[in-house]
C-alpha positions in Angstrom: 0.0 -0.3 0.1 1.5 3.7 -1.4 2.7 5.4 2.0 0.6 8.7 1.3 -2.0 10.3 3.0 -5.1 10.1 1.0 -7.0 13.2 -0.6 -9.6 12.7 1.6 -7.5 13.2 4.5 -6.0 15.8 3.6 -8.5 18.0 2.2 -11.4 17.6 4.6 -12.0 18.5 8.2 -13.4 15.9 10.4 -16.0 16.2 13.4 -15.9 12.4 14.1 -12.2 11.3 15.9 -13.3 7.2 15.4 -13.8 7.7 11.5 -10.7 9.5 11.1 -9.0 6.6 13.1 -10.7 4.2 10.0 -9.4 6.6 7.3 -6.0 6.5 8.4 -5.8 2.2 9.5 -7.7 1.5 6.3 -4.7 4.0 4.5 -1.5 2.5 6.8 -2.9 -0.2 8.4 -2.3 1.0 11.9 -4.4 2.8 14.5 -3.1 6.4 14.7 -5.3 6.7 18.0 -6.2 10.4 17.3 -7.2 12.3 20.3 -10.4 14.4 20.7 -9.9 17.8 20.7 -12.0 20.9 20.4 -10.4 21.7 16.9 -9.9 18.6 15.1 -8.6 20.1 12.2 -4.7 19.7 14.1 -5.3 15.9 13.2 -5.3 15.8 9.7 -2.5 17.6 7.6 -3.9 20.8 5.8 -1.7 21.3 2.2 -4.1 23.4 0.6 -3.6 26.5 2.3 0.1 26.6 2.0 1.2 28.5 -1.3 -2.3 30.8 -0.4 -1.2 32.3 2.6 2.8 33.0 2.4 5.4 33.2 0.0 7.3 29.6 -0.4 10.8 29.8 0.5 13.0 28.4 -2.6 15.7 26.2 -2.8 18.0 25.3 -6.1 20.6 23.0 -6.6 23.2 24.3 -8.8 26.2 21.4 -8.6 26.2 17.7 -7.4 29.1 15.3 -7.0 29.7 12.3 -9.5 31.1 10.4 -6.4 28.8 11.1 -3.5 25.7 12.6 -2.8 27.1 16.0 -2.2 25.9 18.7 -4.0 25.6 22.7 -3.7 22.7 24.9 -3.5 21.0 28.3 -2.4 18.3 28.8 0.2 16.8 32.0 -0.4 14.8 33.9 1.9 13.8 37.2 2.8 16.8 38.3 4.7 19.3 37.1 1.9 20.4 33.7 0.2 22.4 31.2 2.4 24.9 29.3 0.2 24.7 25.2 0.9 26.6 23.4 2.7 26.5 25.7 5.1 27.3 25.8 8.9 25.1 27.7 11.2 26.7 29.2 14.1 24.6 28.5 17.2 23.4 32.0 18.9 21.2 30.1 21.8 20.0 33.4 23.5 20.1 35.6 21.0 24.0 36.0 21.1 26.8 33.4 19.6 28.8 33.5 22.7 31.6 36.1 22.7 31.1 37.3 19.2 30.0 40.5 18.3 27.6 40.8 15.4 29.9 43.2 13.5 32.5 39.9 13.8 30.1 37.6 12.6 29.5 39.3 9.3 32.4 41.0 8.7 35.1 38.7 9.4 33.5 35.3 10.0 30.8 36.0 7.2 28.4 33.5 8.4 25.0 33.9 6.3 22.9 32.6 8.8 22.7 32.3 12.7 20.5 29.9 15.2 18.4 31.2 18.4 16.8 28.8 20.7 12.9 29.1 21.4 13.5 27.6 24.7 16.1 29.9 26.2 14.4 33.0 24.4 11.1 32.0 25.8 12.4 32.4 29.3 14.4 34.9 29.2 14.3 37.8 28.3 10.9 36.3 27.0 8.9 36.3 24.2 7.1 39.8 24.4 10.3 41.8 25.0 11.5 40.2 22.0 8.2 41.4 19.9 8.2 44.7 21.9 11.6 44.8 19.9 10.3 44.1 16.3 11.7 40.6 16.6 14.9 38.7 17.0 16.8 40.4 14.3 15.6 44.1 15.5 16.6 43.0 18.8 20.3 41.7 18.5 21.0 43.4 15.2 20.9 40.8 12.9 20.1 41.3 9.6 20.7 37.9 7.7 18.8 34.9 8.0 17.9 33.2 11.4 16.9 29.6 12.1 15.2 29.0 15.4 15.3 25.5 17.3 11.7 24.3 18.7 13.6 23.7 22.1 12.3 20.4 22.3 16.1 19.1 22.6 16.4 21.4 25.8 13.0 20.7 27.0 13.8 16.8 27.0 16.9 17.1 28.5 15.3 18.2 31.9 15.0 14.7 32.7 14.0 15.4 36.0 11.7 18.4 35.3 9.4 17.5 32.8 6.2 15.4 32.3 5.2 14.5 28.2 1.8 14.4 27.6 0.3 14.1 24.0 -1.4 17.8 24.9 2.5 18.8 25.4 5.8 19.1 27.8 5.0 20.5 31.1 8.5 21.4 32.4 10.5 23.6 35.4 12.6 26.0 33.9 16.2 25.8 34.8 16.3 29.5 36.0 14.0 29.6 38.5 12.0 26.5 38.7 8.9 27.9 37.6 6.3 25.6 35.8 5.7 26.0 31.5 4.3 23.6 28.8 5.3 23.7 25.3 2.8 22.4 22.8 3.4 22.2 19.3 0.6 25.1 18.5 2.3 27.5 21.1 5.8 27.0 20.0 4.9 27.8 16.6 3.1 30.8 17.9 6.4 31.6 20.1 9.0 31.4 16.6 6.4 33.5 14.8 7.1 36.6 17.8 10.7 35.7 17.6 10.6 36.2 13.6 12.9 33.6 12.7 13.6 33.0 9.1 13.3 28.9 9.6 11.6 27.6 12.4 11.5 23.7 13.9 8.5 21.6 14.6 8.0 20.4 18.2 9.3 17.3 19.0 10.7 14.2 21.4 14.7 14.0 20.9 15.3 10.2 22.1 18.7 9.8 24.2 20.9 7.3 23.3 20.8 4.6 23.8 17.2 4.1 24.4 14.8 0.4 23.8 13.1 0.6 20.4 9.6 0.5 22.6 10.2 3.6 24.0 11.9 5.2 20.2 8.6 4.0 18.4 6.2 5.6 21.2 8.3 8.5 21.2 8.0 8.7 17.2 4.3 8.6 17.0 4.0 11.5 19.8 6.6 13.3 17.5 4.3 12.8 14.5 1.2 13.7 16.1 2.7 16.8 17.1 4.4 17.4 13.7 0.5 17.6 12.2 -0.6 19.8 14.9 2.5 22.2 14.4 2.4 22.2 11.0 -1.6 22.9 10.5 -1.0 25.9 12.9 1.6 27.0 11.6 0.0 27.1 7.9 -3.3 28.7 9.7 -1.4 31.6 11.1 1.0 34.1 9.7 4.2 36.1 10.2 4.2 38.5 12.7 6.2 40.7 11.1 6.7 41.8 7.5 9.3 38.8 6.1 7.9 35.4 5.7 8.5 32.0 7.6 9.3 28.6 7.0 8.4 25.5 8.8 11.0 22.3 8.9 9.1 19.1 10.3 12.1 17.0 12.0 13.0 13.3 10.9 13.3 10.8 14.3 13.3 7.3 15.0 16.8 7.1 17.3 19.3 4.3 15.7 16.7 2.2 14.3 16.6 1.9 10.7 12.7 0.9 10.1 11.7 3.9 12.5 14.2 6.0 10.9 12.5 5.1 7.2 8.8 5.6 8.6 9.6 8.7 9.8 11.4 10.0 6.8 8.3 9.0 4.5 5.8 10.6 7.2 7.8 14.1 6.8 8.6 13.7 3.4 4.6 13.2 2.7 4.2 16.6 4.8 5.5 18.6 1.7 7.4 21.3 4.0 9.9 23.6 1.9 13.0 21.6 4.0 13.2 19.0 6.5 15.7 18.6 9.2 17.4 15.0 10.8 17.1 15.0 14.6 18.3 12.9 17.5 21.8 12.0 16.2 24.9 12.9 17.5 23.9 12.3 21.1 26.3 9.9 22.0 25.8 6.8 19.3 29.2 6.2 17.4 29.9 8.2 14.3 29.3 5.3 11.9 25.8 4.8 13.3 25.0 8.4 12.6 26.7 8.4 9.3 24.3 5.0 8.6 20.9 7.1 9.7 21.9 9.5 7.8 21.9 7.5 4.6 18.9 5.7 5.6 16.8 8.9 6.0 18.3 10.8 2.8 17.3 7.9 0.4 13.5 8.7 1.3 13.7 12.7 2.0 13.3 14.7 -1.2 16.4 15.7 -3.0 14.9 19.0 -4.3 14.6 20.4 -0.8 17.4 21.3 2.1 17.7 18.9 4.6 19.5 19.6 7.9 21.4 17.7 10.5 20.8 18.8 13.6 23.4 19.3 16.2 26.2 18.3 14.1 29.6 18.2 14.7 32.8 18.1 14.0 34.5 18.9 10.8 35.0 15.3 10.0 31.4 14.8 10.7 30.6 18.1 8.4 32.3 16.6 5.5 30.8 13.0 6.1 27.5 14.7 6.2 27.9 16.7 3.1 29.0 13.8 1.2 26.0 11.9 2.3 23.8 14.9 1.2 23.3 17.4 3.7 22.8 20.7 3.1 22.5 22.4 6.7 24.7 22.2 9.7 24.9 23.5 13.6 26.4 23.2 16.5 28.0 24.8 19.5 31.4 22.8 19.2 33.2 25.5 17.8 32.6 28.1 20.2 32.6 25.6 23.3 35.3 23.8 22.2 36.9 27.7 22.4 36.2 28.8 25.0 38.1 25.8 26.6 41.2 26.3 24.3 40.7 24.0 21.9 41.5 25.4 18.2 40.5 23.7 14.4 42.6 23.8 11.8 42.9 22.3 8.4 46.5 20.3 9.8 44.5 19.0 13.0 43.0 20.6 16.6 45.5 22.5 18.5 44.8 22.4 22.4 46.1 25.7 23.1 46.7 24.9 27.1 49.3 22.6 26.3 53.1 24.0 27.9 54.5 23.5 24.1 52.3 26.6 23.2 53.8 28.4 26.0 56.5 30.3 23.8 55.2 29.5 20.1 54.9 33.2 18.7 54.0 32.1 15.4 50.3 33.1 14.0 47.3 31.3 15.4 46.7 29.9 11.9 48.7 31.0 8.7 45.8 30.3 6.8 42.8 31.6 8.4 40.5 33.9 6.9 39.9 36.1 10.3 42.2 38.9 11.2 42.4 37.0 14.8 44.6 34.4 13.1 47.5 36.2 11.8 47.3 39.2 14.1 47.8 37.4 17.7 50.2 34.6 18.3 49.4 30.9 19.9 51.6 32.2 23.0 49.4 35.2 23.5 46.3 33.2 23.1 47.3 30.5 25.2 48.3 33.2 27.9 44.5 34.8 27.7 42.9 31.2 27.9 45.1 30.1 30.6 44.9 33.3 33.0 40.7 33.1 31.8 41.0 36.8 30.2 37.5 37.1 28.3 39.5 38.1 25.2 40.8 34.4 25.0 37.4 33.0 24.5 36.8 35.8 22.1 39.5 35.4 19.9 39.1 31.6 19.6 35.6 31.8 19.3 36.4 33.8 16.2 38.9 31.6 14.9 36.8 28.6 15.1 33.5 29.7 13.6 36.0 31.3 10.7 37.2 27.8 10.6 33.8 26.1 10.2 33.0 28.7 7.6 35.7 28.6 5.3 35.5 24.8 6.0 32.1 24.9 3.7 33.2 27.3 1.4 36.0 24.9 0.5 33.4 21.9 0.0 30.9 24.1 -1.9 34.2 24.6 -4.2 35.3 21.2 -4.7 32.1 20.1 -5.1 31.9 22.6 -8.1 35.0 21.3 -9.0 34.4 18.1 -9.3 36.8 16.5 -6.7 34.9 16.6 -3.4 35.1 13.2 -2.6 39.2 13.2 -3.1 39.5 16.5 -1.4 36.9 15.2 1.9 39.6 11.9 2.1 42.4 13.8 2.1 41.0 16.3 4.7 39.7 13.7 6.9 43.3 12.3 7.3 44.3 16.0 8.6 41.7 16.7 10.4 41.9 13.9 13.2 45.4 14.9 13.8 46.1 16.1 17.2 49.0 18.9 16.9 
């Protein structure tokens, strides 16, 4: 039986939950167990309103690598174009830690950054951001922004949250106050934040987890997705720019669950899709295997976003498997602890060997800090706990990640990505 939701389910609004369940059973052979709600439109996928209500985000693929699944493309948003593959610096609370907006633009040349719904909702609060005119106006960033739904943060609060079909009840890590996230209010929060790309509310399963738990979690994630997707299509942007919505593939490390989720997400018909629940402790090869499984199913003509990944090697392996978008706190978090990424390998600048090394931080770097400061000086700053040390190291690492993506795009266009990737992997794993 073809795994697509029928036109009847897409086009009709049901007032009888039992009837809806019967149709779902006939279509898929399983009971979806739709809950009774006041607004039963949340139980069906509404595709009709998408093109009528808003401008569609565009994604064009310009080049494909012949020896891998790597590709170059461009995402077009109202705040600017994003060449892919792309790495997105993480600005959890509206700021990329230790980096000015001007440095993000002029030195690092990031084309898109992240904000986090959970953290921004708690502090400074959505109403403050709304009064400012959205996150773009609040922090001064005039390029695209993607917001995570906050699901990962909520579900990391294992002792301070409770899951129900309605949503997730959790306690703030700041003051212990109680809150609830639902698929609908997470869309509303991201509307007020004003991100160009918003994420669906989902449950990120831990690793390891039993298959029964992963399956139950996936059912909940899919039910939440339908509600969030419909709410997104029944609401409008608060500001003058358009927004888009990415669903998230889950399923832990179980191939059949990943396939089911990828098929479900592909049928939604969103303008981009994300892969979540990876890089949470599983071996790297297992993560790569799951990417292969999912990308066989996700649409070729939509951008694919691998959430929370990762090391420079992870990025290159992801690109080779057809991933277009990445984010991770690693370049800035590791920078604050004295780890620097370079094309020749990683440097632990705290090591004594750098104490009297007065050579530049990275002669091949493209930010001003790479050649302006020496390794010895940066080591002194990091060892002393000086804030400037974290700033210099963060600018360097982010600059390296952005340059790595530029080089990947160049080699995809030149047709030699796979050989370049393999040579880079040998060097990136070095400890200098």
